[in-house]
ZADO-1210 file (C-alpha; in nm, 4 decimals, padded with zeros to 6 digits):
<atoms>
<atom x="09.4739" y="08.3373" z="12.0340" code="UNK" pos="1"/>
<atom x="09.7521" y="08.5880" z="11.9729" code="UNK" pos="2"/>
<atom x="09.8252" y="08.9297" z="12.1194" code="UNK" pos="3"/>
<atom x="09.9812" y="09.2067" z="11.9094" code="UNK" pos="4"/>
<atom x="10.1750" y="09.4935" z="12.0624" code="UNK" pos="5"/>
<atom x="10.4800" y="09.7131" z="12.0270" code="UNK" pos="6"/>
<atom x="10.8033" y="09.6460" z="12.2146" code="UNK" pos="7"/>
<atom x="11.1282" y="09.8350" z="12.1638" code="UNK" pos="8"/>
<atom x="10.9840" y="10.0062" z="11.8574" code="UNK" pos="9"/>
<atom x="10.9035" y="09.6742" z="11.6900" code="UNK" pos="10"/>
<atom x="10.5526" y="09.5414" z="11.6346" code="UNK" pos="11"/>
<atom x="10.5226" y="09.1814" z="11.7528" code="UNK" pos="12"/>
<atom x="10.2544" y="08.9172" z="11.7701" code="UNK" pos="13"/>
<atom x="10.2959" y="08.6590" z="12.0443" code="UNK" pos="14"/>
<atom x="10.0905" y="08.3628" z="12.1633" code="UNK" pos="15"/>
<atom x="09.8482" y="08.4793" z="12.4305" code="UNK" pos="16"/>
<atom x="09.8883" y="08.1584" z="12.6276" code="UNK" pos="17"/>
<atom x="10.2517" y="08.2202" z="12.7346" code="UNK" pos="18"/>
<atom x="10.4303" y="08.5529" z="12.7842" code="UNK" pos="19"/>
<atom x="10.8124" y="08.5549" z="12.7618" code="UNK" pos="20"/>
<atom x="10.9507" y="08.7910" z="13.0259" code="UNK" pos="21"/>
<atom x="11.2927" y="08.9553" z="13.0560" code="UNK" pos="22"/>
<atom x="11.3992" y="09.0894" z="13.3965" code="UNK" pos="23"/>
<atom x="11.6530" y="09.3688" z="13.4347" code="UNK" pos="24"/>
<atom x="11.8215" y="09.3631" z="13.7722" code="UNK" pos="25"/>
<atom x="11.9015" y="09.0903" z="14.0191" code="UNK" pos="26"/>
<atom x="11.8188" y="09.2665" z="14.3460" code="UNK" pos="27"/>
<atom x="11.4427" y="09.3271" z="14.3511" code="UNK" pos="28"/>
<atom x="11.4175" y="09.1105" z="14.0406" code="UNK" pos="29"/>
<atom x="11.5589" y="08.8074" z="14.2190" code="UNK" pos="30"/>
<atom x="11.3613" y="08.8599" z="14.5361" code="UNK" pos="31"/>
<atom x="11.0210" y="08.9506" z="14.3911" code="UNK" pos="32"/>
<atom x="10.9844" y="08.9677" z="14.0133" code="UNK" pos="33"/>
<atom x="11.1457" y="08.6421" z="13.8994" code="UNK" pos="34"/>
<atom x="10.9671" y="08.4246" z="14.1597" code="UNK" pos="35"/>
<atom x="10.6334" y="08.5957" z="14.0844" code="UNK" pos="36"/>
<atom x="10.6610" y="08.5448" z="13.7088" code="UNK" pos="37"/>
<atom x="10.7903" y="08.1901" z="13.7574" code="UNK" pos="38"/>
<atom x="10.4861" y="08.1074" z="13.9694" code="UNK" pos="39"/>
<atom x="10.2443" y="08.2303" z="13.7039" code="UNK" pos="40"/>
<atom x="10.1263" y="07.9622" z="13.4621" code="UNK" pos="41"/>
<atom x="10.1047" y="08.2013" z="13.1646" code="UNK" pos="42"/>
<atom x="10.4488" y="08.3616" z="13.2018" code="UNK" pos="43"/>
<atom x="10.8030" y="08.2364" z="13.1599" code="UNK" pos="44"/>
<atom x="11.1194" y="08.4276" z="13.2486" code="UNK" pos="45"/>
<atom x="11.3494" y="08.3736" z="12.9501" code="UNK" pos="46"/>
<atom x="11.6199" y="08.6351" z="13.0149" code="UNK" pos="47"/>
<atom x="11.7812" y="08.8178" z="13.3048" code="UNK" pos="48"/>
<atom x="12.0292" y="09.1051" z="13.2937" code="UNK" pos="49"/>
<atom x="12.2484" y="09.2633" z="13.5593" code="UNK" pos="50"/>
<atom x="12.5099" y="09.5349" z="13.5641" code="UNK" pos="51"/>
<atom x="12.7149" y="09.3285" z="13.8087" code="UNK" pos="52"/>
<atom x="12.9260" y="09.0716" z="13.6229" code="UNK" pos="53"/>
<atom x="12.8212" y="08.7168" z="13.7056" code="UNK" pos="54"/>
<atom x="12.4971" y="08.8034" z="13.8905" code="UNK" pos="55"/>
<atom x="12.2741" y="08.7395" z="13.5883" code="UNK" pos="56"/>
<atom x="12.4349" y="08.3992" z="13.5313" code="UNK" pos="57"/>
<atom x="12.3892" y="08.3165" z="13.8997" code="UNK" pos="58"/>
<atom x="12.0168" y="08.4053" z="13.8825" code="UNK" pos="59"/>
<atom x="11.9782" y="08.2163" z="13.5540" code="UNK" pos="60"/>
<atom x="12.1161" y="07.9005" z="13.7165" code="UNK" pos="61"/>
<atom x="11.9106" y="07.9505" z="14.0321" code="UNK" pos="62"/>
<atom x="11.5790" y="07.9993" z="13.8495" code="UNK" pos="63"/>
<atom x="11.6436" y="07.7940" z="13.5327" code="UNK" pos="64"/>
<atom x="11.6398" y="08.0981" z="13.3029" code="UNK" pos="65"/>
<atom x="11.7801" y="08.0250" z="12.9546" code="UNK" pos="66"/>
<atom x="11.9545" y="08.3599" z="12.8854" code="UNK" pos="67"/>
<atom x="12.1747" y="08.5779" z="13.1092" code="UNK" pos="68"/>
<atom x="12.3386" y="08.9099" z="13.0224" code="UNK" pos="69"/>
<atom x="12.5852" y="09.1288" z="13.2124" code="UNK" pos="70"/>
<atom x="12.4668" y="09.4512" z="13.0476" code="UNK" pos="71"/>
<atom x="12.1024" y="09.5562" z="13.0262" code="UNK" pos="72"/>
<atom x="12.1967" y="09.8053" z="12.7520" code="UNK" pos="73"/>
<atom x="12.2909" y="09.5253" z="12.5103" code="UNK" pos="74"/>
<atom x="12.0183" y="09.5777" z="12.2483" code="UNK" pos="75"/>
<atom x="12.0014" y="09.2298" z="12.0997" code="UNK" pos="76"/>
<atom x="11.9107" y="09.0564" z="12.4247" code="UNK" pos="77"/>
<atom x="11.5640" y="09.2117" z="12.4114" code="UNK" pos="78"/>
<atom x="11.4692" y="08.9888" z="12.1164" code="UNK" pos="79"/>
<atom x="11.4401" y="08.6983" z="12.3600" code="UNK" pos="80"/>
<atom x="11.1338" y="08.8322" z="12.5420" code="UNK" pos="81"/>
<atom x="10.7943" y="08.9898" z="12.4847" code="UNK" pos="82"/>
<atom x="10.7690" y="09.1991" z="12.8021" code="UNK" pos="83"/>
</atoms>
């Protein structure tokens, strides 16, 4: 089964069995959002972004997230996730 939706102005179809999630922010994101998504069997955090240099990389190492970015405004990083 696949789910079709629009993200960032682009229409995408993704597998319904696993949602790729990108988290912006390492404060609330690190304390609540990343652990919650990581605990869900149908979600995977694949990217994290922070405005504080180094914080995204720290969270990526801590939670085994494949992509880390120091600027949430960097447009291309959004291609890594569905939500």
